C-alpha positions in Angstrom: -0.8 -39.4 10.9 -1.7 -43.1 11.4 -4.9 -44.6 10.3 -6.0 -44.9 13.9 -5.2 -41.3 14.6 -7.1 -40.2 11.4 -10.1 -42.2 12.5 -10.0 -40.8 16.0 -9.8 -37.2 14.7 -12.6 -37.8 12.1 -14.8 -39.1 15.0 -14.0 -35.8 16.9 -14.8 -33.7 13.8 -17.9 -35.8 13.1 -16.8 -35.8 9.5 -15.2 -38.6 7.3 -12.9 -37.5 4.6 -13.3 -39.0 1.1 -9.7 -37.9 0.5 -7.7 -38.4 3.7 -4.7 -36.5 2.4 -6.8 -33.3 2.6 -7.0 -33.7 6.4 -3.3 -34.3 6.7 -2.5 -31.2 4.6 -4.8 -29.2 6.8 -2.8 -30.1 9.8 0.5 -29.5 8.3 2.2 -26.4 9.5 4.8 -24.6 7.3 7.6 -25.5 9.8 7.0 -29.2 8.9 6.9 -28.4 5.2 10.3 -26.7 5.4 11.7 -30.0 6.9 10.0 -32.4 4.6 9.1 -30.6 1.4 5.4 -31.5 1.8 2.6 -29.0 1.1 1.4 -27.0 4.2 -2.0 -25.8 5.2 -1.7 -22.1 4.3 -3.9 -22.4 1.1 -6.6 -24.3 2.9 -6.5 -21.9 5.8 -7.0 -19.0 3.3 -10.0 -20.8 1.8 -11.4 -21.8 5.2 -11.3 -18.3 6.4 -13.5 -17.2 3.6 -15.9 -20.1 4.1 -16.1 -19.3 7.7 -17.0 -15.7 7.0 -19.7 -16.7 4.6 -21.3 -19.3 6.8 -21.2 -17.1 9.9 -22.5 -14.1 8.0 -25.5 -16.1 6.7 -26.2 -17.4 10.2 -26.3 -13.9 11.7 -28.4 -12.6 8.8 -31.0 -15.3 9.4 -30.9 -15.1 13.2 -31.3 -11.4 13.5 -33.5 -10.0 10.8 -33.9 -6.7 12.7 -30.1 -6.0 12.8 -28.7 -3.4 10.4 -25.6 -4.0 8.5 -23.4 -2.2 11.1 -24.7 -4.5 13.9 -24.1 -7.5 11.6 -20.5 -6.5 10.9 -19.8 -6.1 14.6 -21.5 -9.4 15.4 -19.5 -11.2 12.7 -16.2 -9.8 14.0 -17.0 -11.1 17.5 -18.2 -14.5 16.2 -15.2 -15.3 14.0 -12.5 -13.6 16.1 -9.3 -15.4 16.8 -10.4 -16.1 20.3 -13.6 -17.7 19.1 -11.8 -19.8 16.4 -9.1 -20.8 18.9 -11.7 -21.9 21.4 -13.2 -24.1 18.7 -9.9 -25.6 17.8 -9.1 -26.3 21.5 -12.5 -28.1 21.9 -11.6 -30.3 19.0 -8.1 -30.9 20.4 -6.5 -30.1 17.1 -3.2 -29.3 18.7 -2.6 -33.0 19.3 -2.8 -33.8 15.6 -0.7 -30.9 14.1 2.3 -31.8 12.0 5.1 -29.5 13.1 8.8 -29.0 12.5 11.2 -29.5 15.4 11.4 -25.8 16.2 7.7 -25.4 16.6 7.6 -28.6 18.7 10.2 -27.2 21.1 8.5 -23.9 21.5 5.1 -25.3 22.3 3.5 -24.9 18.9 0.7 -27.4 19.7 -0.7 -24.9 22.2 -0.2 -21.6 20.2 -3.4 -19.9 19.6 -2.6 -18.7 16.2 -1.5 -22.1 15.0 -4.6 -23.7 16.3 -6.9 -21.1 14.8 -5.2 -21.5 11.5 -5.5 -25.2 11.7 -9.3 -25.0 12.4 -9.7 -22.8 9.3 -7.6 -25.2 7.3 -9.7 -28.2 8.4 -12.8 -26.2 7.4 -11.3 -25.5 4.0 -10.4 -29.2 3.6 -14.0 -30.2 4.3 -15.3 -27.7 1.9 -13.0 -29.0 -0.9 -13.9 -32.6 0.1 -17.7 -32.3 0.2 -18.9 -28.8 -0.6 -20.5 -25.9 1.2 -23.2 -27.7 3.1 -20.8 -30.1 4.8 -18.5 -27.2 5.7 -21.5 -25.2 7.0 -22.6 -28.1 9.2 -19.1 -28.3 10.6 -19.0 -24.6 11.5 -22.4 -24.8 13.0 -21.7 -27.6 15.5 -18.1 -26.8 16.3 -18.0 -23.0 16.5 -21.4 -21.2 16.0 -23.5 -23.3 18.4 -21.0 -22.9 21.4 -20.4 -19.2 20.6 -24.1 -18.3 20.2 -24.9 -20.2 23.4 -23.7 -17.2 25.4 -24.9 -13.7 25.4 -26.2 -13.5 21.8 -27.5 -10.0 22.0 -24.1 -8.8 23.0 -22.5 -9.8 19.7 -23.1 -6.4 18.2 -20.9 -4.8 20.9 -17.1 -4.6 20.3 -15.1 -6.9 22.6 -12.4 -4.5 23.9 -10.8 -7.1 26.2 -10.1 -9.4 23.4 -8.8 -6.6 21.2 -6.5 -5.4 24.0 -5.1 -8.9 24.6 -4.6 -9.5 20.9 -2.8 -6.2 20.5 -0.4 -7.2 23.3 0.1 -10.8 22.2 1.0 -9.6 18.7 3.9 -7.7 20.3 4.9 -10.5 22.5 3.8 -8.5 25.6 2.0 -11.2 27.5 -1.4 -10.9 29.3 -3.2 -8.3 31.4 -5.1 -8.6 34.6 -8.2 -6.9 35.8 -8.4 -5.8 39.4 -11.7 -4.7 41.2 -10.7 -1.5 42.9 -14.0 -0.9 44.6 -17.7 -1.3 44.5 -20.3 1.1 45.8 -24.1 1.8 45.9 -27.1 -0.3 46.8 -27.4 -3.9 45.6 -29.7 -3.0 42.8 -27.6 -0.2 41.5 -24.0 -1.0 42.2 -21.0 0.8 40.6 -17.8 -1.2 40.0 -14.4 0.4 39.6 -11.8 -1.7 37.7 -8.2 -1.3 36.9 -6.2 -3.0 34.0 -2.6 -3.9 35.0 0.2 -5.3 32.8 3.7 -6.3 34.0 3.4 -4.3 37.2 1.9 -1.2 35.6 -1.6 0.2 35.7 -2.7 0.8 32.1 -6.2 2.4 32.8 -9.2 2.4 35.1 -13.0 2.6 34.5 -16.3 2.3 36.1 -19.5 0.3 35.1 -22.8 -1.0 36.3 -21.2 -4.6 36.4 -17.7 -5.8 36.6 -17.9 -7.0 32.9 -18.9 -3.6 31.8 -16.2 -1.9 33.8 -13.6 -4.3 32.5 -14.7 -3.6 28.9 -14.5 0.1 29.4 -11.0 -0.1 31.1 -9.8 -2.3 28.3 -11.0 0.2 25.7 -9.2 3.1 27.5 -6.0 1.0 27.8 -6.1 0.1 24.1 -6.7 3.7 23.0 -3.7 4.8 25.1 -1.4 2.1 23.8 -2.3 2.6 20.1 -1.9 6.3 20.4 1.6 6.1 22.0 2.7 2.7 20.5 4.2 1.8 23.9 3.1 0.7 27.3 1.8 3.6 29.3 
């Protein structure tokens, strides 16, 4: 990474590293390490994951004093899900600055969600090592928590079945699903929506709800339950 690139990224992160080598290490994937022998970002990613959990847990604890432990746990899982972390990494354009080996470069490593999420956590770990918990917490607050909490905050305690289904499929290299509105019925103030989940030309499940979002979540839950019980596409 050149000095110009480092300055550019630090401006995006809104954080200046006292020890620039920590930022470079946070962006070094193990594929690059294998080619050059340099230290990769896995240890920093491990640390950043723990820091993120602590910071997000404290934020939820203070934001929702009426929530019981179960609700806090569900909210935390949504807030620091791989989808949420990847979104934060994408907003920061971390993929542009990753240090990858030739193999990862050829296979689109700069856009892989897992690599980007790991890089975000590694950068967080590097900031924690560089300046301590407050600097790390400030970084999480402005880059992940504020955007995530700007949506439907009260929905955080509900499980996100759509994300869980997509993650289950992606972990097995099975691609993405699509949601199709089969029908809608009832008066405007009390509509019912029927939605189907499709994958690779097959219908996985169907469900109804008072909104398309609710129906999609229910259909995703049914699809995931079927897939995990059979361990194969229905």
